[in-house]
Each structure stands twice: as structure tokens, then as C-alpha cells.
N, C-alpha and C positions, 0 to 999 in steps of 0.2 A: 109320715106324719099326717095328724087328721084329717080329712077332709074339714070339715069345720074350722082348725088352725086355716089353712092354707087364704084364704080370702083377708085374713091379717095379716101373714106375711109379705106376701107376694108383692103389694103393695110399695112396700117396704122397702124389699129388697128394689123392686121397678124404683124405685126414686131414685136409688141410693146409688143405679150404677146411671141411669139419666143424669142426674147429677157431676156424680165426673163428663161426662162429655159437656155441660153448659159448659162447669168449668173453666174445665179447656177452653169454649169458644168464647169468654171471658175474659181472661187472661193468662192464656197458653201462647197470644201477640207478647205478651210485657217483653220474651225471653226474646225476640227479634225484635226490636224495635230500626234495626233501616227497614224492617217489608212495611213496602208501596202500600197505604192503608185502604185502599179499594181491594186494593187485597186481600190483608187481613179478617177486613169486613166480608168478602166472599167466603172466604175460609172459616172463622167464624161462623156463618149460614150454614157452610155444608155439614162440619161438626152440631151444631142444631139440630139440624134436622132429626137425627138419631135421639137424640135427649126428644123430642118433645115426641117420636112415634114411643116409647118409652114414655113418659110422664098421663102423655094424656091416657093410657091406660091402667095404668097406675091410680093417677084418680078416682077411672066409670069403676075399677074393681074398686077398690076403696072406700067409694062414694057407699056400697056397702054393707060395709060397717065399722066407719068411721063416717065424723058428721067434712062440709067440706072447710074449718078452722085446723080443725085435731089430723087430717091432711094437709092442710099447709105448715098444721104445726108439725109437723110430726120434717117437712120439705127445709125446712128457716133444720132442725136440728140438722138434721142431714149436710147438708148448707157447710153448717161449720167444721161439720172434724171431716167435707170433702177440702175444705180449704186452706188447713189448719195443715195435715199434706201434704197436699200439693206446696201452699207456701212456701217449705221446709223440704219437699225432693226434690223437686221439678224447676223451681222457681228461683234455691236454694239460699228462700229465708230467714233470719235462724226465729223459735215460736218463744212471744216475749211472755212472758207472767203475766201481764199488763194486759195480750192478746191471750190469753188462755182464760184471767177473771174474765175479760169483758167482754169474752165469748161465754160463756159458762153460767152467768147471768142471762141477755138473754135465750139459749138454754136450759136454766134453770123459767123464764120465765113460759117457754112452753111447756113445760107442764101440766103446764098454771090448767092449759085448755085442759085437761085431759079427768081437773077433782068435778065429782060429782055429777057425773057421762050421766 
């Protein structure tokens, strides 16, 4: 991979991995509703720590080639993709066409941030 492409790709990769951690931190406990809330909160914080350790550098590195708004749009688009996969595979929830259409509109909206760059 060329050195010029790496600053554009690395933030996206880091944001993708960080998003997996954050999705588990925020929604993973839904599969364990009998667990005490204080335990769930503590566990979520521990899962969120690696997320921050990836997201912060992703945004720092990405700010060399993307605006803050573009980084946020990338993160939100990744969030939608990760969440659909997570909710289907981990939570066992069916992926409804209405969810895909709704998320699709949000995803398309995030692409507008890259127009007239």
C-alpha cells in the first residue's frame, strides 16, 4: 500500500475495530439481562477502554486528511454496518428491510459530507 494512501485507510480501519468494541459495550449486555446493572456498567467501561484507545488515534491520524465532520460521518457509517451485523449475529434479531432502508438513508446522508471537498 502506498504511503500516501495509508493515512486515508488507517483511520477507517481503526474506527471499524473501535466500533466493534463500542457496540459490544453499549449493546452486548442485552443478551445478559439478568446481570446486575452495576456489573454491566463496569464491564461496559472495560470494553469501552480499548474502543477509546483506537478511536482517539483514528481521529488524530485521520485529521491530517479528513475534516472533523468527515471523520464523524465515516464513524457513523461504520456504526450502522457494525450494528446490523452485531444485532443479527450476536443478538439474533432479524434484519428487517425497514431497518436497512432507514440505515441506508442515514448512510447516504453521511456521504453528502464528502461532496465539494
